[in-house]
PyMOL commands that place a pseudoatom at each C-alpha (Angstrom):
pseudoatom trace, name=CA, resn=UNK, resi=1, chain=A, elem=C, hetatm=0, pos=[49.281, -47.010, 77.358]
pseudoatom trace, name=CA, resn=UNK, resi=2, chain=A, elem=C, hetatm=0, pos=[46.482, -45.400, 79.299]
pseudoatom trace, name=CA, resn=UNK, resi=3, chain=A, elem=C, hetatm=0, pos=[44.058, -43.092, 77.538]
pseudoatom trace, name=CA, resn=UNK, resi=4, chain=A, elem=C, hetatm=0, pos=[45.284, -40.057, 79.511]
pseudoatom trace, name=CA, resn=UNK, resi=5, chain=A, elem=C, hetatm=0, pos=[48.881, -40.626, 78.412]
pseudoatom trace, name=CA, resn=UNK, resi=6, chain=A, elem=C, hetatm=0, pos=[47.790, -41.160, 74.811]
pseudoatom trace, name=CA, resn=UNK, resi=7, chain=A, elem=C, hetatm=0, pos=[45.799, -37.915, 74.904]
pseudoatom trace, name=CA, resn=UNK, resi=8, chain=A, elem=C, hetatm=0, pos=[48.777, -36.014, 76.316]
pseudoatom trace, name=CA, resn=UNK, resi=9, chain=A, elem=C, hetatm=0, pos=[51.089, -37.556, 73.707]
pseudoatom trace, name=CA, resn=UNK, resi=10, chain=A, elem=C, hetatm=0, pos=[48.759, -36.476, 70.905]
pseudoatom trace, name=CA, resn=UNK, resi=11, chain=A, elem=C, hetatm=0, pos=[48.775, -32.900, 72.281]
pseudoatom trace, name=CA, resn=UNK, resi=12, chain=A, elem=C, hetatm=0, pos=[52.598, -32.977, 72.464]
pseudoatom trace, name=CA, resn=UNK, resi=13, chain=A, elem=C, hetatm=0, pos=[52.697, -34.202, 68.857]
pseudoatom trace, name=CA, resn=UNK, resi=14, chain=A, elem=C, hetatm=0, pos=[50.294, -31.410, 67.827]
pseudoatom trace, name=CA, resn=UNK, resi=15, chain=A, elem=C, hetatm=0, pos=[52.427, -28.731, 69.519]
pseudoatom trace, name=CA, resn=UNK, resi=16, chain=A, elem=C, hetatm=0, pos=[55.623, -30.219, 68.051]
pseudoatom trace, name=CA, resn=UNK, resi=17, chain=A, elem=C, hetatm=0, pos=[54.090, -30.013, 64.576]
pseudoatom trace, name=CA, resn=UNK, resi=18, chain=A, elem=C, hetatm=0, pos=[53.138, -26.396, 65.154]
pseudoatom trace, name=CA, resn=UNK, resi=19, chain=A, elem=C, hetatm=0, pos=[56.666, -25.519, 66.326]
pseudoatom trace, name=CA, resn=UNK, resi=20, chain=A, elem=C, hetatm=0, pos=[58.197, -27.215, 63.286]
pseudoatom trace, name=CA, resn=UNK, resi=21, chain=A, elem=C, hetatm=0, pos=[55.778, -25.642, 60.791]
pseudoatom trace, name=CA, resn=UNK, resi=22, chain=A, elem=C, hetatm=0, pos=[55.691, -22.131, 62.227]
pseudoatom trace, name=CA, resn=UNK, resi=23, chain=A, elem=C, hetatm=0, pos=[57.417, -19.175, 60.610]
pseudoatom trace, name=CA, resn=UNK, resi=24, chain=A, elem=C, hetatm=0, pos=[57.281, -17.442, 63.984]
pseudoatom trace, name=CA, resn=UNK, resi=25, chain=A, elem=C, hetatm=0, pos=[56.113, -18.194, 67.513]
pseudoatom trace, name=CA, resn=UNK, resi=26, chain=A, elem=C, hetatm=0, pos=[55.539, -15.737, 70.350]
pseudoatom trace, name=CA, resn=UNK, resi=27, chain=A, elem=C, hetatm=0, pos=[55.108, -16.810, 73.990]
pseudoatom trace, name=CA, resn=UNK, resi=28, chain=A, elem=C, hetatm=0, pos=[53.210, -14.385, 76.231]
pseudoatom trace, name=CA, resn=UNK, resi=29, chain=A, elem=C, hetatm=0, pos=[52.042, -14.145, 79.828]
pseudoatom trace, name=CA, resn=UNK, resi=30, chain=A, elem=C, hetatm=0, pos=[48.394, -13.121, 79.753]
pseudoatom trace, name=CA, resn=UNK, resi=31, chain=A, elem=C, hetatm=0, pos=[47.801, -12.809, 83.515]
pseudoatom trace, name=CA, resn=UNK, resi=32, chain=A, elem=C, hetatm=0, pos=[45.629, -9.836, 84.411]
pseudoatom trace, name=CA, resn=UNK, resi=33, chain=A, elem=C, hetatm=0, pos=[43.797, -9.597, 81.086]
pseudoatom trace, name=CA, resn=UNK, resi=34, chain=A, elem=C, hetatm=0, pos=[40.020, -9.734, 81.168]
pseudoatom trace, name=CA, resn=UNK, resi=35, chain=A, elem=C, hetatm=0, pos=[38.096, -12.223, 79.083]
pseudoatom trace, name=CA, resn=UNK, resi=36, chain=A, elem=C, hetatm=0, pos=[37.029, -9.460, 76.695]
pseudoatom trace, name=CA, resn=UNK, resi=37, chain=A, elem=C, hetatm=0, pos=[40.650, -8.320, 76.254]
pseudoatom trace, name=CA, resn=UNK, resi=38, chain=A, elem=C, hetatm=0, pos=[41.807, -11.880, 75.486]
pseudoatom trace, name=CA, resn=UNK, resi=39, chain=A, elem=C, hetatm=0, pos=[38.890, -12.280, 73.079]
pseudoatom trace, name=CA, resn=UNK, resi=40, chain=A, elem=C, hetatm=0, pos=[39.866, -9.067, 71.293]
pseudoatom trace, name=CA, resn=UNK, resi=41, chain=A, elem=C, hetatm=0, pos=[43.507, -10.204, 71.064]
pseudoatom trace, name=CA, resn=UNK, resi=42, chain=A, elem=C, hetatm=0, pos=[42.441, -13.602, 69.694]
pseudoatom trace, name=CA, resn=UNK, resi=43, chain=A, elem=C, hetatm=0, pos=[40.241, -11.876, 67.095]
pseudoatom trace, name=CA, resn=UNK, resi=44, chain=A, elem=C, hetatm=0, pos=[43.072, -9.618, 65.913]
pseudoatom trace, name=CA, resn=UNK, resi=45, chain=A, elem=C, hetatm=0, pos=[45.435, -12.597, 65.676]
pseudoatom trace, name=CA, resn=UNK, resi=46, chain=A, elem=C, hetatm=0, pos=[42.863, -14.792, 63.914]
pseudoatom trace, name=CA, resn=UNK, resi=47, chain=A, elem=C, hetatm=0, pos=[42.225, -12.039, 61.328]
pseudoatom trace, name=CA, resn=UNK, resi=48, chain=A, elem=C, hetatm=0, pos=[45.976, -12.088, 60.557]
pseudoatom trace, name=CA, resn=UNK, resi=49, chain=A, elem=C, hetatm=0, pos=[46.047, -15.890, 60.228]
pseudoatom trace, name=CA, resn=UNK, resi=50, chain=A, elem=C, hetatm=0, pos=[47.776, -16.438, 63.572]
pseudoatom trace, name=CA, resn=UNK, resi=51, chain=A, elem=C, hetatm=0, pos=[46.742, -19.228, 65.942]
pseudoatom trace, name=CA, resn=UNK, resi=52, chain=A, elem=C, hetatm=0, pos=[46.690, -18.311, 69.663]
pseudoatom trace, name=CA, resn=UNK, resi=53, chain=A, elem=C, hetatm=0, pos=[46.514, -21.240, 72.083]
pseudoatom trace, name=CA, resn=UNK, resi=54, chain=A, elem=C, hetatm=0, pos=[46.996, -22.021, 75.761]
pseudoatom trace, name=CA, resn=UNK, resi=55, chain=A, elem=C, hetatm=0, pos=[48.653, -25.344, 76.606]
pseudoatom trace, name=CA, resn=UNK, resi=56, chain=A, elem=C, hetatm=0, pos=[50.001, -26.910, 79.779]
pseudoatom trace, name=CA, resn=UNK, resi=57, chain=A, elem=C, hetatm=0, pos=[53.629, -25.902, 80.274]
pseudoatom trace, name=CA, resn=UNK, resi=58, chain=A, elem=C, hetatm=0, pos=[54.790, -29.513, 80.754]
pseudoatom trace, name=CA, resn=UNK, resi=59, chain=A, elem=C, hetatm=0, pos=[53.342, -30.485, 77.371]
pseudoatom trace, name=CA, resn=UNK, resi=60, chain=A, elem=C, hetatm=0, pos=[54.890, -27.443, 75.688]
pseudoatom trace, name=CA, resn=UNK, resi=61, chain=A, elem=C, hetatm=0, pos=[58.273, -28.229, 77.275]
pseudoatom trace, name=CA, resn=UNK, resi=62, chain=A, elem=C, hetatm=0, pos=[58.201, -31.777, 75.872]
pseudoatom trace, name=CA, resn=UNK, resi=63, chain=A, elem=C, hetatm=0, pos=[57.136, -30.515, 72.455]
pseudoatom trace, name=CA, resn=UNK, resi=64, chain=A, elem=C, hetatm=0, pos=[59.835, -27.813, 72.467]
pseudoatom trace, name=CA, resn=UNK, resi=65, chain=A, elem=C, hetatm=0, pos=[62.515, -30.377, 73.286]
pseudoatom trace, name=CA, resn=UNK, resi=66, chain=A, elem=C, hetatm=0, pos=[61.224, -32.737, 70.593]
pseudoatom trace, name=CA, resn=UNK, resi=67, chain=A, elem=C, hetatm=0, pos=[61.206, -29.907, 68.027]
pseudoatom trace, name=CA, resn=UNK, resi=68, chain=A, elem=C, hetatm=0, pos=[64.738, -28.837, 69.022]
pseudoatom trace, name=CA, resn=UNK, resi=69, chain=A, elem=C, hetatm=0, pos=[63.737, -25.624, 70.822]
pseudoatom trace, name=CA, resn=UNK, resi=70, chain=A, elem=C, hetatm=0, pos=[64.638, -26.500, 74.418]
pseudoatom trace, name=CA, resn=UNK, resi=71, chain=A, elem=C, hetatm=0, pos=[65.749, -22.878, 75.001]
pseudoatom trace, name=CA, resn=UNK, resi=72, chain=A, elem=C, hetatm=0, pos=[62.041, -21.958, 75.232]
pseudoatom trace, name=CA, resn=UNK, resi=73, chain=A, elem=C, hetatm=0, pos=[61.724, -24.011, 78.430]
pseudoatom trace, name=CA, resn=UNK, resi=74, chain=A, elem=C, hetatm=0, pos=[63.306, -21.221, 80.482]
pseudoatom trace, name=CA, resn=UNK, resi=75, chain=A, elem=C, hetatm=0, pos=[60.297, -18.926, 79.857]
pseudoatom trace, name=CA, resn=UNK, resi=76, chain=A, elem=C, hetatm=0, pos=[57.590, -21.557, 80.332]
pseudoatom trace, name=CA, resn=UNK, resi=77, chain=A, elem=C, hetatm=0, pos=[56.563, -20.649, 83.866]
pseudoatom trace, name=CA, resn=UNK, resi=78, chain=A, elem=C, hetatm=0, pos=[53.180, -19.420, 84.983]
pseudoatom trace, name=CA, resn=UNK, resi=79, chain=A, elem=C, hetatm=0, pos=[50.219, -19.049, 82.642]
pseudoatom trace, name=CA, resn=UNK, resi=80, chain=A, elem=C, hetatm=0, pos=[51.388, -18.801, 79.046]
pseudoatom trace, name=CA, resn=UNK, resi=81, chain=A, elem=C, hetatm=0, pos=[49.718, -18.485, 75.701]
pseudoatom trace, name=CA, resn=UNK, resi=82, chain=A, elem=C, hetatm=0, pos=[51.477, -19.150, 72.419]
pseudoatom trace, name=CA, resn=UNK, resi=83, chain=A, elem=C, hetatm=0, pos=[50.882, -17.479, 69.059]
pseudoatom trace, name=CA, resn=UNK, resi=84, chain=A, elem=C, hetatm=0, pos=[51.821, -19.561, 66.006]
pseudoatom trace, name=CA, resn=UNK, resi=85, chain=A, elem=C, hetatm=0, pos=[52.099, -18.069, 62.525]
pseudoatom trace, name=CA, resn=UNK, resi=86, chain=A, elem=C, hetatm=0, pos=[52.790, -20.303, 59.545]
pseudoatom trace, name=CA, resn=UNK, resi=87, chain=A, elem=C, hetatm=0, pos=[52.991, -17.570, 56.905]
pseudoatom trace, name=CA, resn=UNK, resi=88, chain=A, elem=C, hetatm=0, pos=[53.718, -14.074, 58.179]
pseudoatom trace, name=CA, resn=UNK, resi=89, chain=A, elem=C, hetatm=0, pos=[56.824, -13.844, 60.365]
pseudoatom trace, name=CA, resn=UNK, resi=90, chain=A, elem=C, hetatm=0, pos=[56.052, -10.358, 61.641]
pseudoatom trace, name=CA, resn=UNK, resi=91, chain=A, elem=C, hetatm=0, pos=[52.266, -10.535, 62.239]
pseudoatom trace, name=CA, resn=UNK, resi=92, chain=A, elem=C, hetatm=0, pos=[52.167, -12.202, 65.685]
pseudoatom trace, name=CA, resn=UNK, resi=93, chain=A, elem=C, hetatm=0, pos=[54.960, -10.030, 67.073]
pseudoatom trace, name=CA, resn=UNK, resi=94, chain=A, elem=C, hetatm=0, pos=[53.416, -6.823, 65.714]
pseudoatom trace, name=CA, resn=UNK, resi=95, chain=A, elem=C, hetatm=0, pos=[49.861, -7.558, 66.879]
pseudoatom trace, name=CA, resn=UNK, resi=96, chain=A, elem=C, hetatm=0, pos=[50.927, -8.732, 70.334]
pseudoatom trace, name=CA, resn=UNK, resi=97, chain=A, elem=C, hetatm=0, pos=[53.380, -5.847, 70.773]
pseudoatom trace, name=CA, resn=UNK, resi=98, chain=A, elem=C, hetatm=0, pos=[50.731, -3.273, 69.800]
pseudoatom trace, name=CA, resn=UNK, resi=99, chain=A, elem=C, hetatm=0, pos=[48.204, -4.950, 72.097]
pseudoatom trace, name=CA, resn=UNK, resi=100, chain=A, elem=C, hetatm=0, pos=[50.739, -4.989, 74.947]
pseudoatom trace, name=CA, resn=UNK, resi=101, chain=A, elem=C, hetatm=0, pos=[51.260, -1.220, 74.546]
pseudoatom trace, name=CA, resn=UNK, resi=102, chain=A, elem=C, hetatm=0, pos=[47.552, -0.693, 75.226]
pseudoatom trace, name=CA, resn=UNK, resi=103, chain=A, elem=C, hetatm=0, pos=[47.255, -3.444, 77.863]
pseudoatom trace, name=CA, resn=UNK, resi=104, chain=A, elem=C, hetatm=0, pos=[50.246, -3.476, 80.181]
pseudoatom trace, name=CA, resn=UNK, resi=105, chain=A, elem=C, hetatm=0, pos=[49.217, -6.804, 81.745]
pseudoatom trace, name=CA, resn=UNK, resi=106, chain=A, elem=C, hetatm=0, pos=[50.188, -8.665, 78.567]
pseudoatom trace, name=CA, resn=UNK, resi=107, chain=A, elem=C, hetatm=0, pos=[53.871, -9.536, 78.738]
pseudoatom trace, name=CA, resn=UNK, resi=108, chain=A, elem=C, hetatm=0, pos=[55.926, -10.903, 75.868]
pseudoatom trace, name=CA, resn=UNK, resi=109, chain=A, elem=C, hetatm=0, pos=[58.289, -13.580, 77.179]
pseudoatom trace, name=CA, resn=UNK, resi=110, chain=A, elem=C, hetatm=0, pos=[60.176, -14.866, 74.129]
pseudoatom trace, name=CA, resn=UNK, resi=111, chain=A, elem=C, hetatm=0, pos=[59.671, -16.310, 70.694]
pseudoatom trace, name=CA, resn=UNK, resi=112, chain=A, elem=C, hetatm=0, pos=[60.974, -18.250, 67.740]
pseudoatom trace, name=CA, resn=UNK, resi=113, chain=A, elem=C, hetatm=0, pos=[61.697, -16.453, 64.492]
pseudoatom trace, name=CA, resn=UNK, resi=114, chain=A, elem=C, hetatm=0, pos=[62.085, -18.881, 61.604]
pseudoatom trace, name=CA, resn=UNK, resi=115, chain=A, elem=C, hetatm=0, pos=[63.272, -21.571, 64.021]
pseudoatom trace, name=CA, resn=UNK, resi=116, chain=A, elem=C, hetatm=0, pos=[65.715, -19.375, 65.957]
pseudoatom trace, name=CA, resn=UNK, resi=117, chain=A, elem=C, hetatm=0, pos=[65.163, -18.432, 69.599]
pseudoatom trace, name=CA, resn=UNK, resi=118, chain=A, elem=C, hetatm=0, pos=[64.354, -14.744, 70.060]
pseudoatom trace, name=CA, resn=UNK, resi=119, chain=A, elem=C, hetatm=0, pos=[64.480, -12.780, 73.302]
pseudoatom trace, name=CA, resn=UNK, resi=120, chain=A, elem=C, hetatm=0, pos=[61.858, -10.222, 74.305]
pseudoatom trace, name=CA, resn=UNK, resi=121, chain=A, elem=C, hetatm=0, pos=[63.949, -7.423, 72.804]
pseudoatom trace, name=CA, resn=UNK, resi=122, chain=A, elem=C, hetatm=0, pos=[64.307, -9.271, 69.498]
pseudoatom trace, name=CA, resn=UNK, resi=123, chain=A, elem=C, hetatm=0, pos=[60.567, -9.965, 69.300]
pseudoatom trace, name=CA, resn=UNK, resi=124, chain=A, elem=C, hetatm=0, pos=[59.825, -6.280, 69.976]
pseudoatom trace, name=CA, resn=UNK, resi=125, chain=A, elem=C, hetatm=0, pos=[62.402, -5.219, 67.370]
pseudoatom trace, name=CA, resn=UNK, resi=126, chain=A, elem=C, hetatm=0, pos=[60.727, -7.529, 64.842]
pseudoatom trace, name=CA, resn=UNK, resi=127, chain=A, elem=C, hetatm=0, pos=[57.373, -5.967, 65.702]
pseudoatom trace, name=CA, resn=UNK, resi=128, chain=A, elem=C, hetatm=0, pos=[58.698, -2.487, 64.908]
pseudoatom trace, name=CA, resn=UNK, resi=129, chain=A, elem=C, hetatm=0, pos=[59.790, -3.426, 61.378]
pseudoatom trace, name=CA, resn=UNK, resi=130, chain=A, elem=C, hetatm=0, pos=[57.665, -2.058, 58.545]
pseudoatom trace, name=CA, resn=UNK, resi=131, chain=A, elem=C, hetatm=0, pos=[55.226, -4.425, 56.881]
pseudoatom trace, name=CA, resn=UNK, resi=132, chain=A, elem=C, hetatm=0, pos=[56.189, -6.425, 53.792]
pseudoatom trace, name=CA, resn=UNK, resi=133, chain=A, elem=C, hetatm=0, pos=[54.469, -3.865, 51.561]
pseudoatom trace, name=CA, resn=UNK, resi=134, chain=A, elem=C, hetatm=0, pos=[56.279, -1.050, 53.358]
pseudoatom trace, name=CA, resn=UNK, resi=135, chain=A, elem=C, hetatm=0, pos=[59.637, -2.759, 52.881]
pseudoatom trace, name=CA, resn=UNK, resi=136, chain=A, elem=C, hetatm=0, pos=[58.907, -3.364, 49.195]
pseudoatom trace, name=CA, resn=UNK, resi=137, chain=A, elem=C, hetatm=0, pos=[57.988, 0.283, 48.659]
pseudoatom trace, name=CA, resn=UNK, resi=138, chain=A, elem=C, hetatm=0, pos=[61.224, 1.353, 50.394]
pseudoatom trace, name=CA, resn=UNK, resi=139, chain=A, elem=C, hetatm=0, pos=[63.195, -0.987, 48.125]
pseudoatom trace, name=CA, resn=UNK, resi=140, chain=A, elem=C, hetatm=0, pos=[61.427, 0.357, 45.047]
pseudoatom trace, name=CA, resn=UNK, resi=141, chain=A, elem=C, hetatm=0, pos=[62.200, 3.914, 46.121]
pseudoatom trace, name=CA, resn=UNK, resi=142, chain=A, elem=C, hetatm=0, pos=[65.878, 3.062, 46.553]
pseudoatom trace, name=CA, resn=UNK, resi=143, chain=A, elem=C, hetatm=0, pos=[65.967, 1.389, 43.134]
pseudoatom trace, name=CA, resn=UNK, resi=144, chain=A, elem=C, hetatm=0, pos=[64.244, 4.334, 41.447]
pseudoatom trace, name=CA, resn=UNK, resi=145, chain=A, elem=C, hetatm=0, pos=[66.485, 7.034, 42.963]
pseudoatom trace, name=CA, resn=UNK, resi=146, chain=A, elem=C, hetatm=0, pos=[69.468, 6.610, 40.580]
pseudoatom trace, name=CA, resn=UNK, resi=147, chain=A, elem=C, hetatm=0, pos=[67.201, 6.593, 37.520]
pseudoatom trace, name=CA, resn=UNK, resi=148, chain=A, elem=C, hetatm=0, pos=[65.335, 9.666, 38.763]
pseudoatom trace, name=CA, resn=UNK, resi=149, chain=A, elem=C, hetatm=0, pos=[68.611, 11.494, 39.461]
pseudoatom trace, name=CA, resn=UNK, resi=150, chain=A, elem=C, hetatm=0, pos=[69.929, 10.565, 36.000]
pseudoatom trace, name=CA, resn=UNK, resi=151, chain=A, elem=C, hetatm=0, pos=[66.739, 11.837, 34.378]
pseudoatom trace, name=CA, resn=UNK, resi=152, chain=A, elem=C, hetatm=0, pos=[66.932, 15.107, 36.316]
pseudoatom trace, name=CA, resn=UNK, resi=153, chain=A, elem=C, hetatm=0, pos=[70.607, 15.578, 35.390]
pseudoatom trace, name=CA, resn=UNK, resi=154, chain=A, elem=C, hetatm=0, pos=[69.858, 14.879, 31.728]
pseudoatom trace, name=CA, resn=UNK, resi=155, chain=A, elem=C, hetatm=0, pos=[66.995, 17.374, 31.775]
pseudoatom trace, name=CA, resn=UNK, resi=156, chain=A, elem=C, hetatm=0, pos=[69.215, 20.007, 33.430]
pseudoatom trace, name=CA, resn=UNK, resi=157, chain=A, elem=C, hetatm=0, pos=[71.928, 19.498, 30.783]
pseudoatom trace, name=CA, resn=UNK, resi=158, chain=A, elem=C, hetatm=0, pos=[69.341, 19.777, 27.995]
pseudoatom trace, name=CA, resn=UNK, resi=159, chain=A, elem=C, hetatm=0, pos=[67.919, 22.977, 29.465]
pseudoatom trace, name=CA, resn=UNK, resi=160, chain=A, elem=C, hetatm=0, pos=[71.421, 24.428, 29.824]
pseudoatom trace, name=CA, resn=UNK, resi=161, chain=A, elem=C, hetatm=0, pos=[72.189, 23.623, 26.163]
pseudoatom trace, name=CA, resn=UNK, resi=162, chain=A, elem=C, hetatm=0, pos=[68.915, 25.281, 25.098]
pseudoatom trace, name=CA, resn=UNK, resi=163, chain=A, elem=C, hetatm=0, pos=[69.794, 28.427, 27.053]
pseudoatom trace, name=CA, resn=UNK, resi=164, chain=A, elem=C, hetatm=0, pos=[73.259, 28.564, 25.514]
pseudoatom trace, name=CA, resn=UNK, resi=165, chain=A, elem=C, hetatm=0, pos=[71.865, 28.011, 22.032]
pseudoatom trace, name=CA, resn=UNK, resi=166, chain=A, elem=C, hetatm=0, pos=[69.205, 30.740, 22.415]
for i in range(1, 166): cmd.bond("trace and resi %d" % i, "trace and resi %d" % (i + 1))
show_as sticks, trace
zoom trace
């Protein structure tokens, strides 16, 4: 095999590994963004542990097919960048969605959420979910409500008994 083909195959293998290991993937069109805007987006993503890369579409198509995500091929036209997150499912969608609100040139095309293809609407819906800590606090609040209500009812009954006894 020629060196060029070997180099391309190693890139395809790298992308395939990222697709298979990612908790979530977001594909965006970054046309129209300035270098400073892209740098700022990369910094925000890097701080959240998200990798943001630009690859040739043909290599990404091959990697997507190898990883079993051929449905992504329909959005791989024009200049694309891909955000890979191995840990936090929501982070890339949230950061990119918030950045896209401020910079209209950034366009979310599609994504993968835990190995399942996600449309633009689904990626944006994921971005609007509360953070993990927010969800945990909501759950804790729901779990505490019955106990709190029971305690309040018990206190009200005790106070009523005291009033009747006095």
